[in-house]
C-alpha positions in Angstrom: -2.9 -0.4 15.6 -4.6 0.0 12.2 -5.9 3.3 10.8 -8.6 3.9 8.3 -8.2 6.6 5.6 -10.6 7.9 3.0 -10.2 10.3 0.0 -12.6 11.7 -2.5 -16.2 12.6 -1.7 -18.5 10.6 0.5 -22.0 12.0 -0.2 -22.8 15.2 -2.2 -23.0 17.3 1.0 -20.9 15.0 3.1 -17.1 15.0 3.5 -14.4 15.5 0.9 -10.6 15.3 0.8 -8.1 15.4 -2.1 -5.6 13.3 -0.1 -6.0 10.5 2.4 -7.7 11.7 5.6 -8.1 9.9 8.8 -11.6 8.4 9.3 -11.0 5.9 12.1 -8.2 4.8 14.4 -7.3 8.2 15.8 -8.5 11.4 17.4 -7.8 14.1 14.8 -8.4 14.3 11.1 -7.2 16.7 8.4 -10.9 17.1 7.6 -12.0 19.4 10.4 -15.7 18.4 10.3 -14.7 14.8 11.2 -14.4 13.5 14.7 -12.6 10.2 14.2 -13.3 8.0 17.1 -12.7 4.2 17.3 -9.2 5.0 18.5 -9.2 1.7 20.5 -10.9 -0.4 17.7 -8.8 -2.6 15.5 -10.5 -2.3 12.1 -9.9 -5.4 10.0 -12.1 -4.8 7.0 -13.6 -1.8 5.1 -16.2 -1.9 2.4 -17.3 1.1 0.2 -20.9 1.5 -0.9 -22.9 4.3 -2.6 -22.1 7.4 -0.6 -21.4 5.3 2.6 -19.0 2.8 3.9 -19.0 -0.1 6.4 -16.2 -1.1 8.8 -15.6 -4.3 10.8 -13.4 -4.5 13.9 -11.5 -7.4 15.4 -14.3 -8.0 18.0 -17.0 -8.3 15.3 -18.5 -4.8 15.7 -19.8 -3.2 12.5 -19.7 0.6 12.0 -21.2 2.7 9.2 -20.5 6.2 7.9 -22.1 8.4 5.3 -25.4 9.0 3.7 -28.4 7.4 5.5 -31.0 7.4 2.7 -32.8 4.1 2.2 -31.6 2.8 5.6 -28.2 2.0 4.0 -26.3 2.6 7.3 -28.2 -0.1 9.1 -29.0 2.1 12.1 -32.8 2.0 12.0 -33.4 5.4 10.5 -32.3 7.5 7.4 -30.2 10.1 9.1 -26.8 10.9 7.7 -23.7 10.2 9.7 -20.9 12.4 8.4 -19.1 13.4 11.7 -17.9 10.0 12.8 -18.6 6.3 12.2 -21.6 4.9 14.1 -21.8 1.4 15.5 -24.7 -0.7 14.3 -26.3 -2.0 17.5 -26.7 -5.6 18.4 -24.7 -6.9 15.5 -21.6 -9.1 15.6 -20.2 -10.1 12.3 -17.1 -11.7 10.6 -17.4 -10.1 7.1 -19.1 -7.0 5.8 -20.1 -5.9 2.3 -21.5 -2.5 1.2 -23.7 -2.2 -2.0 -25.1 0.8 -3.7 -27.8 1.5 -1.1 -27.7 -1.6 1.1 -25.3 -3.6 3.3 -24.7 -7.2 4.2 -22.8 -9.0 6.9 -22.0 -12.6 7.8 -23.0 -13.2 11.4 -20.2 -14.1 13.7 -19.7 -17.8 14.4 -22.3 -18.7 11.8 -21.6 -20.6 8.6 -24.8 -19.8 6.6 -26.5 -16.8 8.2 -26.2 -13.3 7.0 -28.1 -10.0 7.7 -29.2 -7.5 5.1 -30.1 -3.8 5.6 -31.1 -1.0 3.3 -32.7 -1.1 -0.1 -32.0 -3.8 -2.7 -35.4 -3.2 -4.4 -38.8 -1.6 -3.4 -39.9 -5.1 -2.4 -36.6 -6.0 -0.6 -35.9 -3.1 1.8 -34.9 -3.5 5.4 -34.8 -0.7 8.0 -32.4 -2.5 10.1 -30.2 -5.7 9.9 -32.5 -8.6 9.0 -31.4 -12.2 9.1 -31.4 -14.4 6.0 -30.4 -18.1 5.9 -28.5 -19.4 2.9 -29.4 -23.0 2.3 -26.0 -24.6 1.6 -25.7 -27.9 -0.3 -23.3 -29.6 2.2 -23.2 -29.6 6.0 -19.5 -29.2 5.9 -19.6 -26.0 3.7 -19.6 -22.4 4.9 -19.7 -18.9 3.7 -16.3 -17.3 3.3 -16.8 -14.2 1.3 -19.5 -11.6 0.4 -20.1 -9.3 -2.6 -22.6 -6.5 -3.1 -23.6 -4.3 -6.1 -26.5 -2.1 -7.1 -29.6 -3.8 -5.6 -28.1 -7.3 -5.4 -25.6 -9.4 -3.4 -23.8 -12.7 -3.5 -22.2 -15.1 -1.0 -19.3 -17.4 -1.8 -18.7 -20.6 0.1 -15.6 -22.5 1.0 -16.5 -25.1 -1.7 -16.9 -22.4 -4.3 -20.7 -22.3 -4.5 -22.3 -18.9 -5.2 -25.7 -17.8 -4.0 -27.4 -14.6 -5.3 -30.1 -12.4 -3.9 -31.8 -9.2 -5.0 -32.6 -7.5 -8.3 -32.1 -9.5 -11.5 -32.5 -6.7 -13.9 -30.6 -7.3 -17.1 -30.1 -10.9 -15.8 -27.3 -9.6 -13.6 -27.9 -12.3 -11.0 -27.2 -14.9 -13.8 -30.7 -16.3 -14.2 -32.7 -16.2 -17.5 -36.0 -15.6 -15.6 -36.2 -11.8 -15.4 -37.5 -11.8 -11.8 -35.9 -10.5 -8.7 -34.8 -12.9 -5.9 -36.2 -12.4 -2.4 -34.1 -15.3 -1.1 -30.7 -16.7 -1.9 -30.5 -18.9 -5.0 -27.5 -20.9 -6.2 -25.8 -19.7 -9.3 -25.4 -22.4 -12.0 -24.1 -21.5 -15.4 -24.9 -23.7 -18.4 -22.7 -23.0 -21.5 -22.6 -25.2 -24.6 -23.4 -28.3 -22.7 -21.1 -27.6 -19.8 -22.4 -27.0 -16.3 -20.5 -24.7 -13.9 -21.6 -24.6 -10.3 -18.3 -23.8 -8.5 -16.4 -20.6 -8.8 -13.1 -18.9 -7.8 -14.4 -15.4 -7.8 -17.4 -13.2 -8.6 -17.9 -9.4 -8.6 -21.0 -7.4 -8.7 -21.2 -3.9 -10.3 -24.0 -1.5 -11.0 -25.8 -3.6 -13.5 -23.1 -6.1 -14.6 -21.5 -9.2 -13.1 -18.3 -11.0 -13.8 -17.4 -14.5 -12.5 -14.5 -17.0 -12.7 -15.4 -20.7 -12.7 -13.4 -23.2 -10.7 -11.8 -24.4 -13.9 -10.8 -20.9 -15.0 -13.5 -19.8 -17.5 -14.6 -16.1 -17.2 -18.3 -15.2 -17.7 -20.0 -11.9 -17.9 -23.8 -11.2 -17.4 -26.1 -8.3 -17.1 -25.9 -5.0 -19.0 -23.2 -4.6 -21.7 -24.2 -1.0 -22.7 -20.5 0.1 -22.3 -19.0 -3.3 -23.3 -18.3 -3.8 -19.6 -18.9 -7.6 -19.9 -16.0 -8.0 -22.3 -18.0 -10.1 -24.7 -17.7 -7.8 -27.7 -19.9 -5.3 -29.5 -23.1 -7.1 -28.6 -25.7 -5.1 -26.7 -29.1 -6.6 -25.9 -31.4 -4.0 -24.4 -32.8 -6.5 -21.9 -29.4 -7.7 -20.8 -27.2 -10.8 -21.2 -27.3 -14.2 -19.6 -23.9 -15.6 -18.6 -21.6 -15.4 -21.7 -18.0 -16.6 -21.8 -15.2 -14.1 -22.4 -12.3 -14.8 -24.7 -8.8 -13.5 -24.4 -6.1 -12.9 -27.0 -4.0 -15.6 -25.3 -4.7 -18.1 -22.5 -4.6 -16.7 -19.0 -5.0 -18.0 -15.4 -7.6 -15.6 -14.0 -7.7 -15.1 -10.2 -9.9 -12.0 -9.7 -12.7 -10.1 -11.5 -13.8 -6.5 -10.9 -16.8 -4.5 -12.0 -17.0 -0.7 -12.0 -19.1 0.9 -9.3 -21.9 3.4 -8.7 -23.3 4.2 -12.2 -24.7 2.7 -15.3 -22.6 5.1 -17.4 -18.9 4.7 -18.4 -18.9 1.2 -17.1 -15.9 -1.2 -17.3 -14.6 -4.5 -16.1 -11.1 -5.9 -15.2 -9.7 -9.4 -14.9 -6.5 -10.0 -12.9 -4.3 -13.0 -13.8 -2.0 -15.1 -11.7 1.0 -13.2 -13.0 -0.3 -9.9 -11.5 -1.3 -8.5 -14.9 -4.6 -6.7 -15.6 -6.9 -7.3 -18.6 -9.5 -4.5 -19.0 -12.5 -3.8 -21.1 -15.5 -1.4 -21.4 -15.5 2.4 -21.3 -12.1 4.0 -21.7 -13.3 7.3 -20.2 -10.4 9.4 -18.9 -7.9 6.6 -19.4 -9.4 4.4 -16.6 -8.7 1.2 -18.5 -4.9 1.7 -18.2 -4.6 1.3 -22.0 -3.1 4.9 -22.6 -6.1 5.7 -24.7 -9.7 6.8 -24.0 -11.0 4.3 -26.6 -13.7 1.8 -25.5 -12.5 -1.8 -25.5 -15.3 -4.3 -26.2 -13.1 -7.3 -25.4 -10.3 -7.8 -22.8 -7.0 -6.0 -23.5 -3.8 -6.8 -21.7 -2.6 -3.7 -19.7 1.2 -3.2 -19.8 1.9 -1.7 -16.4 5.4 -1.9 -14.8 4.0 -3.2 -11.6 2.8 -6.5 -10.2 -0.8 -6.4 -8.9 -2.3 -8.6 -6.2 -5.7 -7.0 -6.0 -7.8 -4.8 -8.3 -10.1 -2.3 -6.6 -12.5 -0.9 -9.1 -14.0 2.6 -8.9 -16.5 4.2 -11.1 -14.5 6.3 -13.6 -11.2 5.3 -12.0 -9.4 2.3 -10.6 -7.0 1.3 -7.8 -4.6 -1.6 -7.7 -2.9 -3.0 -4.6 0.6 -4.1 -5.5 2.7 -7.0 -4.1 4.7 -4.3 -2.2 1.5 -3.2 -0.4 1.3 0.1 -2.2 -2.0 1.4 -3.5 -1.8 3.0 -7.0 -4.6 4.9 -8.8 -5.4 5.9 -12.4 -8.2 7.4 -14.4 -10.4 10.3 -13.5 -9.2 12.3 -10.5 -12.1 14.8 -10.0 -13.3 15.4 -6.5 -10.1 13.9 -5.1 -11.0 10.3 -5.9 -7.5 9.3 -6.9 -6.0 10.4 -3.6 -3.5 12.9 -5.0 -3.0 16.5 -4.0 -2.9 17.7 -7.6 -6.6 17.2 -7.8 -7.1 20.5 -5.9 -8.7 23.2 -8.1 -9.0 20.7 -11.0 -12.5 19.4 -10.2 -13.2 18.0 -13.7 -9.9 18.0 -15.5 -7.5 16.1 -13.4 -6.6 12.5 -14.5 -3.8 10.0 -14.3 -3.1 8.0 -17.5 -0.8 5.5 -15.7 -0.8 4.0 -12.2 0.5 6.4 -9.5 1.2 5.5 -5.9 -0.9 7.3 -3.3 1.9 8.7 -1.2 -0.2 9.5 1.8 -0.8 5.8 2.4 2.8 4.6 2.3 3.6 1.0 1.7 1.6 -0.7 4.5 -1.8 -0.9 2.9 -3.6 -3.9 4.3 -6.9 -3.7 2.4 -8.8 -1.1 0.3 -12.1 -0.6 -1.4 -13.7 2.0 -3.6 -17.0 3.4 -4.9 -17.8 5.9 -7.6 -16.6 9.0 -5.7 -14.3 7.8 -3.0 -11.7 5.3 -1.8 -11.0 3.9 1.6 -8.1 1.9 3.0 -6.7 0.2 6.1 -3.1 1.1 6.8 -0.9 -0.5 9.5 
């Protein structure tokens, strides 16, 4: 049976733990205010949003926990839920995704229907899960993955097509028309006469987006105020349309990651097929893994003595899931966001300059996610 742990702070006046604390899959947590239920539920996915999280169980039930403002919990009201995860009624899903103040889920046994709840923009706010249909190009295609950021979301299909919805501020949805999207629109990138309409990965941050095309090009779009797009020392106040990144030597990119939860101290990371990170953006508190706090306007190869299979970006910190199923953290450790006991009594000073294993999770981490202030993981 799986267990779900969190660490850091979920909500300013919510719950906080310097080390991994049980959130679901048991009866007793080290955080005494928590009443972990779901003891019989097999949680298969977790997603971290702005001061809240969403969880999916094997039966397709979706649970939310944390701050309730802007209807981000999907429960029909704005009440906080900091004692135990609450089940979203009348919802069966196969994938969940938590954004800054909204959530999204792919409806179970549906190939192109999702529900959205919470606030993407003042004009795109849903008090409870509301169905949206994604108009796929091909009848034999289907949605296989979801992404959510600050006020916008994306779906990825089996054939690699990406569809965006929500706020297009700074052109972060990838479209030159500076208008928000109230329905899903397919992402197509045109660059120097080349057209890219299929992708291997995409990630949505606060106001910046990174994407990998099917042929291995990496593009950044949105705000570059902290060099978080990796396109150099170029900052356009209005934002950037999709711009191609360059690397010091050729790589085979497999994942992109954008920092969460704030428009300050932003960064980006690209993971290559060899398990190596390439980071850029704000170097605040060593979060780029480059042994310096210097900002990096273009991708820099990170020399870690570990092989990474997934990057989990935080706000002013990062996590990496290794091939040995260990979760390591580095960067700012204030409020317990790195998951280490040493953060106690060092609210603003604690940091890790190199990746360090979160001992409380062992080496059986199945999946993990993070937001600006907290991390969450499923452990077998």
